[in-house]
C-alpha positions as CSV (number, residue, x, y, z in Angstrom):
1,X,39.1,-181.7,164.2
2,X,36.5,-179.2,165.4
3,X,36.9,-180.5,169.0
4,X,40.7,-180.2,168.9
5,X,40.6,-176.7,167.5
6,X,38.0,-175.7,170.1
7,X,40.1,-177.2,172.9
8,X,43.2,-175.3,171.8
9,X,41.3,-172.0,171.7
10,X,39.7,-172.5,175.1
11,X,42.9,-173.9,176.6
12,X,44.9,-170.7,175.7
13,X,42.1,-168.6,177.3
14,X,42.1,-170.8,180.4
15,X,45.9,-170.3,180.8
16,X,45.6,-166.5,180.4
17,X,42.6,-166.3,182.8
18,X,44.5,-168.4,185.4
19,X,47.4,-165.8,185.2
20,X,44.9,-162.9,185.3
21,X,46.7,-161.7,182.2
22,X,45.8,-158.4,180.5
23,X,46.5,-160.2,177.2
24,X,43.3,-162.2,177.7
25,X,41.3,-159.1,176.6
26,X,43.3,-159.0,173.4
27,X,42.8,-162.7,172.9
28,X,39.1,-162.6,173.4
29,X,38.7,-159.8,170.8
30,X,40.7,-161.9,168.3
31,X,38.6,-164.9,169.0
32,X,35.4,-163.0,168.6
33,X,36.4,-161.4,165.3
34,X,37.9,-164.4,163.5
35,X,36.0,-167.4,165.1
36,X,33.2,-167.6,162.6
37,X,35.6,-167.5,159.7
38,X,37.6,-170.3,161.1
39,X,34.4,-172.4,161.8
40,X,33.3,-171.9,158.1
41,X,36.7,-173.1,156.9
42,X,36.6,-176.2,159.1
43,X,33.1,-177.1,157.9
44,X,34.0,-176.6,154.3
45,X,37.1,-178.9,154.6
46,X,34.9,-181.5,156.4
47,X,32.4,-181.3,153.5
48,X,29.4,-180.8,155.7
49,X,27.9,-178.0,157.7
50,X,27.9,-178.8,161.4
51,X,25.1,-176.8,163.1
52,X,26.6,-177.8,166.5
53,X,30.2,-177.1,165.9
54,X,32.0,-176.6,169.2
55,X,34.2,-173.9,167.5
56,X,31.2,-171.6,167.2
57,X,30.9,-171.7,171.1
58,X,34.5,-170.8,171.8
59,X,33.9,-167.0,172.0
60,X,31.3,-167.6,174.7
61,X,33.5,-170.0,176.5
62,X,36.6,-167.8,176.5
63,X,34.6,-164.8,177.8
64,X,33.0,-167.1,180.3
65,X,36.4,-167.9,181.7
66,X,36.7,-164.2,182.5
67,X,33.9,-164.5,185.0
68,X,36.0,-166.7,187.3
69,X,38.7,-164.1,188.2
70,X,36.1,-161.4,188.1
71,X,33.8,-163.1,190.6
72,X,36.8,-164.0,192.8
73,X,37.7,-160.3,193.1
74,X,34.2,-158.9,193.1
75,X,34.5,-157.7,196.7
76,X,37.5,-155.5,195.8
77,X,35.2,-153.2,193.8
78,X,33.9,-150.0,195.3
79,X,30.3,-149.6,196.1
80,X,29.2,-147.5,193.1
81,X,30.8,-150.0,190.7
82,X,29.1,-152.9,192.6
83,X,25.8,-151.2,192.1
84,X,26.3,-151.0,188.3
85,X,27.4,-154.7,188.1
86,X,24.5,-155.9,190.4
87,X,21.9,-154.1,188.3
88,X,23.2,-155.7,185.1
89,X,23.4,-159.2,186.8
90,X,19.9,-159.0,188.2
91,X,18.4,-157.8,184.9
92,X,20.2,-160.6,182.9
93,X,19.4,-163.2,185.5
94,X,15.7,-162.2,185.4
95,X,15.7,-162.3,181.6
96,X,17.3,-165.8,181.6
97,X,14.7,-167.2,184.0
98,X,11.8,-165.9,182.0
99,X,13.4,-167.1,178.7
100,X,14.3,-170.5,180.0
101,X,10.8,-171.1,181.2
102,X,9.5,-170.3,177.7
103,X,12.1,-171.6,175.2
104,X,14.5,-173.7,177.2
105,X,17.9,-174.2,175.5
106,X,17.8,-171.1,173.3
107,X,17.8,-169.0,176.5
108,X,21.0,-170.7,177.7
109,X,22.8,-169.7,174.4
110,X,21.3,-166.2,174.6
111,X,22.5,-165.9,178.3
112,X,26.1,-166.8,177.2
113,X,25.9,-164.1,174.4
114,X,24.6,-161.4,176.8
115,X,27.1,-162.3,179.5
116,X,30.1,-162.1,177.2
117,X,30.4,-158.3,177.2
118,X,29.6,-158.1,180.9
119,X,32.3,-160.6,181.7
120,X,34.8,-158.6,179.7
121,X,33.6,-155.4,181.6
122,X,34.0,-157.0,185.0
123,X,37.3,-158.6,184.2
124,X,38.8,-155.2,183.2
125,X,37.3,-153.6,186.3
126,X,39.3,-156.0,188.6
127,X,42.5,-155.9,186.6
128,X,43.8,-152.4,187.4
129,X,45.6,-152.1,184.0
130,X,48.1,-149.4,183.1
131,X,47.3,-146.7,180.5
132,X,49.7,-148.4,178.1
133,X,47.7,-151.7,178.5
134,X,44.4,-149.9,177.8
135,X,45.9,-148.3,174.7
136,X,47.1,-151.7,173.6
137,X,43.6,-153.2,173.8
138,X,42.3,-150.5,171.4
139,X,45.2,-151.1,169.0
140,X,44.4,-154.8,169.1
141,X,40.8,-154.0,168.2
142,X,42.1,-151.7,165.4
143,X,44.3,-154.5,164.0
144,X,41.4,-156.9,164.1
145,X,39.2,-154.4,162.3
146,X,41.9,-153.9,159.7
147,X,42.5,-157.6,159.1
148,X,38.8,-158.4,159.0
149,X,38.4,-155.5,156.5
150,X,41.2,-156.8,154.3
151,X,39.5,-160.2,154.2
152,X,36.3,-158.5,153.5
153,X,37.7,-157.1,150.3
154,X,39.0,-160.5,149.4
155,X,35.5,-161.9,150.1
156,X,33.8,-159.2,148.0
157,X,36.0,-159.8,145.0
158,X,36.2,-163.6,145.0
159,X,33.5,-165.2,147.1
160,X,35.7,-167.9,148.8
161,X,34.0,-171.3,148.5
162,X,33.9,-171.9,152.3
163,X,31.9,-168.6,152.7
164,X,29.5,-169.5,149.9
165,X,29.1,-173.0,151.4
166,X,28.1,-171.5,154.7
167,X,25.7,-168.9,153.3
168,X,23.8,-171.6,151.4
169,X,23.8,-173.9,154.5
170,X,22.2,-171.3,156.8
171,X,19.8,-169.9,154.2
172,X,21.1,-166.3,154.1
173,X,21.7,-166.1,150.4
174,X,19.0,-163.5,149.8
175,X,19.8,-161.5,152.9
176,X,23.5,-161.3,152.0
177,X,22.9,-160.7,148.3
178,X,23.9,-162.8,145.3
179,X,26.9,-165.3,145.6
180,X,28.8,-163.6,142.9
181,X,31.9,-161.3,143.1
182,X,30.9,-157.7,143.9
183,X,27.2,-158.7,144.3
184,X,27.4,-159.9,147.9
185,X,27.1,-157.9,151.1
186,X,30.4,-158.4,152.9
187,X,30.3,-160.2,156.3
188,X,34.0,-161.0,156.4
189,X,35.0,-163.3,159.3
190,X,31.9,-162.5,161.4
191,X,28.4,-164.0,161.7
192,X,26.6,-161.6,159.4
193,X,26.9,-158.1,157.9
194,X,25.2,-156.3,160.7
195,X,27.5,-157.7,163.3
196,X,30.5,-156.8,161.1
197,X,29.3,-153.2,160.6
198,X,28.6,-152.7,164.3
199,X,32.1,-153.9,165.3
200,X,33.9,-151.9,162.6
201,X,31.8,-148.8,163.3
202,X,32.9,-148.6,166.9
203,X,36.5,-150.0,166.3
204,X,37.2,-147.2,163.8
205,X,36.4,-144.4,166.2
206,X,39.5,-144.6,168.3
207,X,41.5,-145.0,165.1
208,X,40.1,-141.6,163.8
209,X,40.5,-139.8,167.1
210,X,44.1,-140.4,168.0
211,X,47.4,-141.6,166.4
212,X,48.1,-143.7,169.6
213,X,45.2,-146.0,168.5
214,X,45.7,-145.9,164.8
215,X,48.3,-148.6,164.1
216,X,51.3,-148.1,161.8
217,X,48.9,-148.2,158.8
218,X,47.7,-144.8,159.9
219,X,44.9,-143.3,157.7
220,X,45.1,-146.1,155.2
221,X,43.8,-148.4,157.9
222,X,40.9,-146.0,158.7
223,X,39.9,-145.8,155.0
224,X,40.1,-149.6,154.6
225,X,37.8,-150.1,157.6
226,X,35.3,-147.5,156.4
227,X,35.3,-148.9,152.9
228,X,34.3,-152.4,154.2
229,X,31.4,-150.9,156.2
230,X,30.2,-149.5,152.9
231,X,30.6,-152.9,151.2
232,X,28.7,-154.6,154.1
233,X,25.8,-152.2,153.3
234,X,25.4,-151.4,157.0
235,X,24.5,-147.8,157.3
236,X,24.3,-148.3,161.1
237,X,28.1,-148.8,161.1
238,X,28.7,-145.5,159.4
239,X,26.2,-143.6,161.6
240,X,27.8,-145.1,164.7
241,X,31.3,-144.0,163.7
242,X,30.2,-140.5,162.6
243,X,28.1,-139.9,165.7
244,X,30.7,-141.2,168.1
245,X,33.5,-139.0,166.7
246,X,31.4,-135.8,166.6
247,X,30.0,-136.5,170.1
248,X,33.6,-137.0,171.4
249,X,34.6,-133.6,170.2
250,X,31.5,-131.9,171.5
251,X,31.3,-133.5,174.9
252,X,35.0,-133.1,175.6
253,X,35.1,-129.4,174.8
254,X,36.9,-129.5,171.4
255,X,39.4,-132.3,172.2
256,X,40.1,-134.2,169.0
257,X,38.9,-131.4,166.7
258,X,42.1,-131.4,164.7
259,X,41.9,-135.2,164.2
260,X,38.3,-134.8,163.2
261,X,39.1,-132.1,160.7
262,X,42.0,-134.2,159.3
263,X,39.7,-137.2,159.1
264,X,37.2,-135.2,157.1
265,X,39.8,-134.2,154.6
266,X,41.4,-137.6,154.3
267,X,38.0,-139.4,153.9
268,X,36.7,-136.8,151.5
269,X,39.7,-137.1,149.3
270,X,39.6,-140.9,149.4
271,X,35.8,-140.9,148.7
272,X,36.2,-138.5,145.8
273,X,38.9,-140.5,144.0
274,X,38.0,-144.0,145.3
275,X,34.3,-144.3,145.1
276,X,34.2,-144.2,141.3
277,X,36.9,-146.9,141.1
278,X,35.2,-149.2,143.6
279,X,33.7,-152.3,142.0
280,X,29.9,-152.3,142.5
281,X,30.0,-148.6,143.5
282,X,26.5,-148.0,142.1
283,X,25.0,-150.5,144.5
284,X,26.8,-148.9,147.5
285,X,25.7,-145.4,146.5
286,X,22.1,-146.5,146.1
287,X,22.2,-148.1,149.5
288,X,23.5,-145.1,151.3
289,X,21.8,-142.4,149.3
290,X,18.5,-143.3,151.0
291,X,19.9,-141.7,154.2
292,X,18.8,-138.4,152.7
293,X,15.2,-139.6,152.4
294,X,14.6,-141.7,155.5
295,X,10.8,-141.3,155.3
296,X,10.8,-143.5,152.2
297,X,13.6,-145.8,153.1
298,X,12.5,-149.5,153.4
299,X,14.8,-150.3,156.4
300,X,13.6,-147.2,158.3
301,X,10.0,-148.1,157.6
302,X,10.6,-151.6,158.7
303,X,12.0,-150.5,162.0
304,X,9.1,-148.1,162.5
305,X,6.7,-151.1,162.0
306,X,8.7,-153.2,164.5
307,X,8.4,-150.5,167.1
308,X,4.7,-150.1,166.5
309,X,4.2,-153.9,166.7
310,X,6.4,-154.3,169.7
311,X,4.8,-151.5,171.7
312,X,1.6,-153.5,172.2
313,X,3.5,-156.6,173.2
314,X,5.6,-154.6,175.7
315,X,2.6,-152.9,177.3
316,X,0.6,-156.1,177.5
317,X,3.5,-158.3,178.7
318,X,5.2,-156.6,181.6
319,X,7.1,-159.8,182.5
320,X,8.9,-159.8,179.1
321,X,9.6,-162.6,176.7
322,X,13.0,-163.5,178.2
323,X,16.5,-164.1,176.7
324,X,16.5,-165.9,173.4
325,X,13.1,-164.5,172.4
326,X,14.5,-162.1,169.8
327,X,17.4,-161.8,167.3
328,X,18.7,-163.9,164.5
329,X,21.7,-165.5,166.4
330,X,19.9,-168.9,166.7
331,X,19.2,-169.0,163.0
332,X,22.7,-168.1,162.1
333,X,24.2,-170.7,164.5
334,X,22.1,-173.7,163.7
335,X,21.4,-173.0,160.0
336,X,17.6,-172.9,159.9
337,X,14.6,-170.8,160.5
338,X,12.7,-173.2,162.7
339,X,13.0,-171.4,166.0
340,X,10.6,-170.0,168.6
341,X,12.5,-166.8,168.8
342,X,11.0,-163.6,167.5
343,X,13.0,-161.3,165.3
344,X,12.7,-157.9,166.9
345,X,16.1,-156.3,166.4
346,X,15.2,-152.7,167.0
347,X,17.2,-151.6,170.0
348,X,15.0,-150.3,172.8
349,X,12.0,-152.4,171.7
350,X,14.2,-155.5,171.8
351,X,15.5,-154.7,175.3
352,X,12.0,-154.1,176.8
353,X,10.7,-157.1,174.9
354,X,13.3,-159.4,176.3
355,X,13.8,-158.0,179.8
356,X,10.3,-156.7,180.6
357,X,9.4,-153.9,182.9
358,X,11.8,-155.1,185.6
359,X,15.0,-155.9,183.7
360,X,15.0,-153.1,181.1
361,X,14.9,-150.2,183.6
362,X,17.7,-151.9,185.6
363,X,19.9,-152.0,182.5
364,X,19.1,-148.3,181.8
365,X,19.8,-147.4,185.4
366,X,23.1,-149.2,185.3
367,X,24.1,-147.2,182.2
368,X,23.0,-144.0,183.9
369,X,25.2,-144.8,186.9
370,X,28.1,-145.5,184.6
371,X,27.6,-142.1,183.0
372,X,27.6,-140.4,186.5
373,X,30.8,-142.2,187.4
374,X,32.5,-141.0,184.2
375,X,31.2,-137.5,184.7
376,X,32.6,-137.5,188.2
377,X,36.0,-138.4,186.9
378,X,35.9,-135.8,184.2
379,X,34.7,-133.1,186.6
380,X,37.6,-133.6,189.0
381,X,40.1,-133.4,186.2
382,X,40.7,-137.1,185.5
383,X,40.4,-136.7,181.7
384,X,42.2,-139.8,180.5
385,X,41.7,-140.9,176.9
386,X,39.5,-143.8,178.0
387,X,37.3,-141.6,180.2
388,X,36.7,-139.1,177.3
389,X,36.1,-141.9,174.8
390,X,33.7,-143.7,177.3
391,X,31.7,-140.5,177.6
392,X,31.3,-140.2,173.9
393,X,30.3,-143.8,173.4
394,X,27.8,-143.6,176.3
395,X,26.0,-140.7,174.6
396,X,26.3,-142.4,171.2
397,X,24.3,-145.3,172.6
398,X,21.2,-143.2,173.0
399,X,20.5,-142.8,169.2
400,X,22.3,-146.1,168.3
401,X,19.9,-148.2,170.4
402,X,16.9,-147.0,168.3
403,X,18.4,-149.1,165.5
404,X,19.8,-152.1,167.2
405,X,20.5,-153.6,170.6
406,X,24.0,-152.4,170.9
407,X,24.1,-152.6,174.8
408,X,24.1,-156.3,175.2
409,X,26.2,-157.1,172.1
410,X,29.9,-157.7,172.3
411,X,32.0,-154.8,171.0
412,X,34.8,-152.6,172.1
413,X,32.2,-150.5,174.0
414,X,32.6,-152.7,177.1
415,X,36.4,-152.6,176.9
416,X,36.3,-148.8,176.9
417,X,33.7,-148.7,179.7
418,X,35.7,-151.0,181.8
419,X,38.9,-149.0,181.2
420,X,37.1,-145.7,181.9
421,X,35.6,-146.9,185.2
422,X,38.8,-148.6,186.4
423,X,38.6,-148.3,190.2
424,X,42.4,-148.6,190.7
425,X,43.1,-145.7,188.4
426,X,40.4,-143.6,190.0
427,X,41.8,-144.3,193.5
428,X,45.3,-143.4,192.4
429,X,44.2,-140.2,190.8
430,X,42.1,-139.1,193.9
431,X,45.0,-139.9,196.2
432,X,47.4,-137.7,194.1
433,X,44.8,-135.0,193.9
434,X,44.4,-135.0,197.7
435,X,48.2,-134.8,198.2
436,X,48.4,-131.9,195.8
437,X,45.5,-130.1,197.5
438,X,47.1,-130.7,201.0
439,X,50.5,-129.4,199.8
440,X,48.8,-126.3,198.4
441,X,46.9,-125.7,201.6
442,X,50.1,-126.1,203.7
443,X,52.0,-123.6,201.4
444,X,49.1,-121.2,201.8
445,X,49.1,-121.5,205.6
446,X,52.9,-121.0,205.6
447,X,52.5,-117.9,203.4
448,X,49.8,-116.5,205.6
449,X,51.8,-117.0,208.9
450,X,53.5,-113.8,209.9
451,X,57.3,-114.1,210.2
452,X,58.7,-113.5,213.7
453,X,60.1,-110.0,214.3
């Protein structure tokens, strides 16, 4: 049954990729958000946990299919965009070679995970989508966030047997709390609560900033998503959302301030009346109250220790440990702790730990070039919604990466970055701008030419 389901999922993606369809982006987001939930249901119905379930690989396979049309149209990209892509490819390729030499197969799986967002990014760059299509992608992400959040509440209140079965099989019962209603940290349809919080934290930002991305559920959808970030206990998700929204308003000279003010009112009212009625509210409040005393917070202290421990490894190992040498993805996928990978999920430390002194600077340089390209568009007046949102997300990455490796993780970030750097839209805008400037110059010359006596 697993193989049949996996074949259907990948087959649909292959058909969309062959057509170079814009709907492949929507489809990939759907697969990424709901794949793990489907896999858990299949394992439960089969009565056994399958650590090598082909369904768990479908997100990587469907994004891998995006590489084919992207590579085939790579030469159509302008030189600045090629520079960005090349830096990312060289860094990832280097990390894979080092990782494969050290830990073999784990590096292959890690390569697929890291390439997934880059494949999405490249596919969008070569599509030349309309603004309506770009808006649709963010609405699809919003719907996925809302549906995952609705299931998250169901999971929190009932603990579905297939979810409990999986938690026990992979040994995450302590990490995810107690398998009783209202005592578990929600992970919904995703691999774990941190992944869920990160996805929801970024997905809710467009929903807050503009009605065009909010879905017909409007502010109810926003509140639903934010409430599940709380239930997941991932303060990072809340911080990402708050930072991105505030940075959007600041960096874009007040654009979105009204929506931000409205969001503050709606969320404050919902929190005032809803927090007391939320089951398990005391646990949620305790978890987030420590944000006011970060010096004594266990999670903060843990990350400080990770950075301190990682610094020595980074300085003494310029080659890096390679892909697959950090993170908990291997443990979650295969259901055990017996792995050679090192858990070092602390953003910048993890990036330098994996990619070494060669790969990490290339990734940072690629991000810097992306920022320059977005700044150029903004400076000449190309202030489309995706360009303004991309600028905010790019700046939000700076503090976010102190907490976790957001850069090489699949999220809506790379959808927004691809849409913001769309070469076709940029060429079209520059052409129109040049025509307008030429017309103005001609009118000025005509006006300056003295009329014959």
